VOGU-3710 file (C-alpha; in Angstrom, 3 decimals, decimal comma):
1> maaacsrtlc> 17,598/38,927/-25,078  19,262/36,057/-26,865  17,863/37,057/-30,006  19,218/40,412/-29,976  22,292/39,066/-29,098  22,535/36,930/-32,356  21,422/40,024/-34,450  24,350/41,833/-32,697  26,659/39,486/-33,775  25,547/39,091/-36,922
11> kvarsfletp> 25,979/42,496/-37,665  29,710/42,931/-36,368  30,265/39,814/-38,540  29,129/41,466/-41,639  31,076/44,924/-40,708  34,202/42,397/-40,652  33,801/40,725/-43,750  32,735/43,929/-46,055  35,325/46,268/-44,450  38,450/46,565/-46,721
21> aaartgtvsf> 41,492/44,468/-45,289  43,608/47,606/-44,875  40,719/49,188/-42,586  40,174/45,996/-41,002  43,728/45,398/-39,731  43,895/48,019/-36,854  40,597/46,365/-35,569  42,391/42,780/-35,836  45,385/43,889/-33,909  43,248/45,446/-31,286
31> llgnagahgf> 40,860/42,353/-31,042  43,674/39,800/-31,052  45,663/41,780/-28,803  48,815/43,971/-29,289  51,259/41,425/-27,148  50,201/38,437/-29,772  50,770/40,676/-32,973  54,093/41,742/-31,522  55,287/38,291/-30,309  53,820/37,005/-34,151
41> rrglstggpg> 56,074/39,920/-35,981  59,116/38,646/-34,167  58,912/35,322/-34,963  59,127/36,239/-38,631  61,918/38,232/-37,957  64,324/36,166/-39,671  62,543/36,504/-43,100  63,175/39,683/-43,950  61,301/43,038/-43,764  59,779/42,847/-47,136
51> lrsrlvssvr> 58,675/39,438/-46,238  57,492/39,866/-42,770  55,675/42,800/-43,895  53,548/41,223/-46,454  53,223/37,932/-44,342  51,942/40,197/-41,323  49,451/42,122/-43,648  48,242/38,749/-45,187  47,658/36,915/-41,700  46,040/40,291/-40,436
61> agrgrvlgca> 43,702/40,121/-43,139  42,840/36,162/-42,891  42,378/37,145/-39,151  39,955/39,569/-40,173  37,827/37,163/-42,445  38,476/34,311/-39,768  36,858/36,671/-37,303  34,072/37,632/-39,287  33,273/34,226/-40,021  33,455/33,451/-36,480
71> fllggglgly> 31,289/36,342/-35,383  29,012/35,090/-38,123  28,577/31,352/-36,730  28,230/32,515/-33,532  25,742/34,756/-34,399  23,590/31,877/-36,376  24,001/29,529/-33,365  22,462/31,768/-31,080  19,751/32,340/-33,401  19,227/28,653/-33,715
81> qtlklsvqqh> 19,055/28,535/-29,965  16,767/31,339/-29,608  14,269/29,718/-32,589  14,747/26,146/-30,740  13,801/27,845/-27,706  10,945/29,432/-29,054  9,533/26,187/-30,824  10,002/24,490/-27,190  8,232/27,300/-25,381  5,158/26,860/-28,003
91> laeedkkvsg> 5,535/23,158/-28,006  5,144/23,289/-24,087  2,212/25,842/-24,367  0,413/23,339/-27,253  1,099/20,323/-25,160  -1,221/22,102/-22,536  -4,090/21,872/-24,903  -5,848/18,493/-26,165  -8,408/17,731/-28,818  -11,705/18,074/-27,840
101> dglkmtlyqy> -12,522/20,705/-25,221  -8,907/21,857/-25,117  -8,042/20,855/-21,874  -4,790/18,807/-20,842  -5,969/16,468/-17,606  -3,983/15,068/-14,991  -6,077/13,021/-12,320  -4,228/11,753/-8,916  -6,091/9,116/-7,720  -5,872/5,592/-6,014
111> ktcpfcskvr> -6,960/2,928/-8,497  -9,044/1,369/-6,206  -11,069/4,133/-4,691  -14,423/4,255/-5,408  -14,612/8,168/-6,011  -11,213/8,242/-8,014  -13,466/5,419/-10,443  -16,339/7,642/-10,938  -13,977/10,595/-12,456  -12,102/7,642/-14,557
121> afldyyglpy> -15,743/6,400/-15,635  -16,964/9,950/-16,389  -13,731/10,745/-18,465  -13,847/7,633/-20,372  -17,006/7,757/-21,350  -16,807/11,179/-22,962  -13,643/10,318/-24,222  -11,541/13,152/-22,260  -7,929/12,468/-22,835  -6,070/12,439/-19,123
131> divevnpvmr> -2,680/11,216/-17,406  -2,945/9,455/-14,153  -0,846/9,903/-11,408  -1,394/6,916/-8,888  -0,669/8,218/-5,215  0,976/6,229/-2,705  -1,295/5,758/0,147  0,989/5,532/2,938  3,153/8,463/2,212  1,178/10,666/-0,140
141> keikwsayrk> 3,936/12,229/-1,627  2,677/12,689/-5,055  0,432/15,298/-3,738  2,594/17,042/-1,249  2,011/20,141/-3,443  -1,390/20,365/-2,056  -3,142/21,884/0,628  -6,431/19,493/0,000  -4,734/15,751/0,826  -7,570/13,649/-0,587
151> vpilmvggel> -7,994/11,812/-3,947  -9,356/12,386/-6,526  -7,632/15,721/-7,590  -7,790/16,843/-11,088  -5,428/18,791/-12,407  -6,032/21,170/-15,620  -4,050/22,929/-17,736  -1,101/22,505/-15,121  -2,876/25,397/-13,527  -6,333/24,908/-12,203
161> qlndssviis> -7,089/22,176/-9,360  -10,367/20,332/-8,795  -11,317/18,601/-6,110  -13,973/16,486/-5,284  -15,482/13,540/-7,346  -18,809/15,330/-7,934  -17,274/18,563/-8,613  -15,006/17,378/-10,845  -17,547/15,895/-12,813  -20,118/18,877/-12,559
171> slrtlminke> -17,761/21,060/-13,667  -16,606/19,164/-16,564  -19,948/18,200/-17,862  -21,057/21,886/-17,608  -18,055/23,199/-19,140  -18,798/20,709/-21,912  -22,045/22,192/-22,585  -22,063/25,641/-21,744  -19,352/26,892/-23,770  -19,635/30,822/-22,701
181> kslsdvihcy> -17,816/29,910/-19,434  -14,305/29,251/-18,743  -13,463/26,491/-16,176  -12,299/28,965/-13,718  -15,543/30,599/-13,733  -17,531/27,151/-13,280  -15,356/26,001/-10,326  -16,540/29,445/-8,382  -19,995/27,950/-8,604  -19,066/25,131/-6,427
191> pemksvndrg> -17,721/26,953/-3,092  -15,648/25,311/-0,793  -17,125/25,170/2,966  -15,416/23,488/5,964  -17,578/22,484/8,874  -17,236/19,774/11,707  -19,022/16,391/11,479  -20,804/14,639/14,552  -17,479/13,007/15,432  -15,661/16,366/15,639
201> kevteynnky> -13,805/16,233/12,807  -13,259/18,895/10,177  -14,819/17,755/6,990  -14,772/19,901/3,671  -17,919/20,023/1,670  -18,785/21,834/-2,002  -22,234/23,579/-2,426  -24,373/22,646/-5,518  -21,944/19,761/-6,247  -24,541/17,872/-8,309
211> wlmlseaqta> -26,008/20,935/-10,090  -24,676/21,577/-13,640  -24,398/25,131/-14,105  -26,638/25,697/-17,098  -29,035/28,520/-18,832  -33,005/27,316/-18,573  -32,549/26,611/-22,438  -29,523/24,129/-22,223  -31,173/22,518/-19,337  -34,251/22,146/-21,315
221> avypakgmqk> -32,014/20,586/-24,181  -30,008/18,265/-21,520  -33,031/17,515/-19,392  -35,791/17,155/-21,722  -38,373/14,995/-19,823  -39,827/16,312/-16,449  -38,174/15,214/-13,645  -34,981/14,036/-15,248  -32,495/16,347/-13,554  -34,190/16,038/-10,139
231> eemkwrqwad> -33,593/12,191/-10,773  -30,156/12,364/-11,850  -29,176/14,259/-9,031  -30,944/12,208/-6,348  -29,007/8,815/-7,333  -25,696/10,951/-7,562  -26,168/11,458/-4,137  -27,215/8,499/-3,231  -24,067/6,738/-4,846  -21,736/9,011/-2,682
241> dwlvhlispn> -23,976/8,815/0,595  -24,940/5,464/0,576  -23,864/2,902/-1,847  -19,888/4,243/-1,375  -20,581/2,906/2,306  -21,397/-0,557/1,409  -18,198/-1,083/-0,281  -15,972/-1,516/2,429  -18,266/-3,922/4,509  -18,407/-6,354/1,885
251> vyrttgeala> -15,108/-6,258/0,481  -13,679/-7,078/4,030  -16,735/-9,042/5,378  -14,239/-12,176/6,352  -10,655/-12,190/7,190  -10,165/-14,209/3,701  -11,904/-11,598/1,802  -10,100/-8,698/3,316  -6,588/-10,654/2,575  -7,952/-10,707/-0,921
261> sfdyivregk> -8,919/-7,616/-1,033  -5,421/-6,292/-0,102  -3,944/-8,193/-2,119  -5,789/-6,478/-5,155  -5,190/-3,066/-3,584  -1,477/-3,635/-3,060  -1,034/-5,221/-6,510  -2,751/-2,193/-8,759  -1,778/0,640/-5,796  1,716/2,274/-5,673
271> fgtvegffak> 3,325/0,401/-2,695  6,907/-0,173/-2,379  8,035/-4,040/-1,493  8,089/-3,185/2,686  4,987/-1,177/2,408  2,833/-3,677/0,246  3,802/-6,631/2,803  2,518/-4,395/5,798  -0,502/-3,216/4,120  -1,828/-6,357/2,930
281> yvgaaamfvi> -1,562/-8,263/6,151  -1,841/-5,436/8,703  -4,056/-3,719/6,256  -6,348/-6,430/5,777  -6,601/-6,946/9,564  -7,397/-3,334/10,182  -9,890/-3,222/7,574  -11,546/-6,195/9,091  -12,013/-4,629/12,246  -13,001/-1,269/10,701
291> skrlknrhnl> -15,825/-2,621/8,544  -17,413/-4,092/11,707  -17,747/-0,556/12,600  -18,687/0,691/9,859  -21,436/-1,727/9,583  -22,721/-0,542/12,500  -22,382/3,120/12,146  -24,494/2,559/8,793  -26,989/-0,002/10,467  -26,308/-2,694/8,045
301> qddvrqdlyk> -27,365/-6,006/8,549  -25,527/-8,638/10,081  -25,126/-10,076/6,815  -23,877/-7,006/4,678  -24,483/-8,518/1,427  -27,885/-8,266/1,937  -27,650/-4,431/2,132  -25,401/-4,609/-1,133  -28,308/-6,378/-2,958  -30,906/-4,198/-1,840
311> avndwmaaig> -29,345/-1,052/-3,040  -28,179/-2,797/-6,374  -31,835/-3,779/-6,824  -32,873/-0,494/-5,713  -30,818/1,021/-8,377  -32,377/-1,089/-11,043  -35,708/-0,465/-10,148  -35,488/2,852/-10,580  -34,171/2,569/-14,250  -37,145/0,424/-14,803
321> knkkfmggdq> -37,550/-2,566/-17,276  -38,141/0,106/-20,574  -34,951/2,063/-20,373  -31,173/0,801/-20,917  -29,872/3,133/-18,605  -31,136/5,748/-16,183  -30,337/8,663/-18,817  -32,216/6,368/-20,835  -30,549/5,503/-24,500  -27,636/6,759/-23,038
331> pnladlavfg> -25,914/6,693/-19,494  -26,154/10,263/-17,597  -24,441/11,308/-14,616  -25,784/8,977/-12,069  -25,452/6,165/-14,336  -21,421/6,840/-14,431  -21,575/7,230/-10,581  -22,641/3,966/-9,911  -20,830/2,161/-11,940  -17,672/3,924/-10,741
341> vlrvmeglqa> -18,495/3,018/-7,683  -19,356/-0,706/-8,216  -16,317/-1,212/-10,780  -13,919/-1,078/-7,702  -15,442/-4,285/-6,480  -14,596/-6,536/-9,948  -12,172/-9,436/-9,376  -13,529/-9,776/-5,564  -16,106/-12,290/-4,084  -18,345/-9,450/-3,561
351> fddmmantkv> -18,577/-8,377/-7,055  -19,158/-12,163/-8,288  -21,864/-12,425/-5,632  -23,627/-9,321/-6,418  -23,981/-10,196/-10,132  -25,228/-13,485/-9,242  -27,628/-12,195/-7,058  -29,028/-9,508/-8,484  -30,764/-7,626/-11,516  -27,624/-5,499/-12,732
361> kpwymrmera> -25,543/-7,525/-14,762  -26,685/-6,549/-18,187  -26,890/-2,583/-17,164  -23,382/-3,346/-15,851  -22,114/-4,784/-19,096  -23,701/-1,916/-20,923  -21,914/0,464/-19,004  -18,533/-1,317/-19,128  -18,757/-1,140/-22,981  -20,091/2,351/-23,356
371> tlnhegrs> -16,930/3,735/-20,970  -14,481/1,490/-22,856  -15,868/2,782/-26,409  -16,288/6,537/-25,254  -19,717/6,628/-26,091  -20,420/10,020/-24,947  -17,772/11,217/-27,055  -20,230/11,669/-30,068
//
């Protein structure tokens, strides 16, 4: 619409500039208003009829040229604004795309959440660019637009919303391998199911979330050895169903560890000054109590460190002595999941104890390098 107006203004301007002065006079008088023209004539009445008539003709002709230039300038400015708007819209569309797989992604997260850390480990390893929106754990206003009230949430292209860390990882990895499918097609392969758990709370689960939706040939290429796919899925689920539940009882094991943990959470998270104060002291006390309940719920030992050590050593035994990663020479999705979960304890006593009392350190350091250097991008 703006472009059409600009073209019209330009045509009017050209017609003014190309029309003879005599023909323009009437039009100019009409456009400027008869009252204005009459007033101007009265102002020149003292100069005599000959002079007055010559000056009026000259001014009318000049006004015609001025109006023509004004229309031309207006049309040019309108055309400029139209082109500018078109370029901005084009850039906005291009901004939705990034290099690689052509997806612009925004991750809504709590930095210290193990599920969010899993997603970051995946995105970092494969070198997929993404923006982060840190969500306030108290108000959660950053995700008030979402019916799904948990994190992580991954928005793709500003339109598609992916929920659940394992669904996010499986969907993106499927898309990276299976170029024939769109992301919308892939998401439909992981249907949402609602149910009530043993505590009477409604929960949302996702079917097939540890599966990659690949053809038979693609599956054979990704998992060349027998049992690789099954093993990867098994340990991804283990990370979600067991390893995650060992984190809270260990980082909130004592009042001192609970305070240190919440100091880290407040420092890394998105809290206001007052919220941060209450989160640190009230939250630490609450989580110290809750961690004891979690210990009973998951049948952990009195010394919960022993459960953590055993879980981590079981993971290392599954990798074996002859492999760098569960995936062989490169990490697979199970490696990334376990690394993402364990990483949230960095800087805390539980992490230092784990590194000192298990066999995990060499593998963990390799995983850290692999994600920092985006080694999966190649």
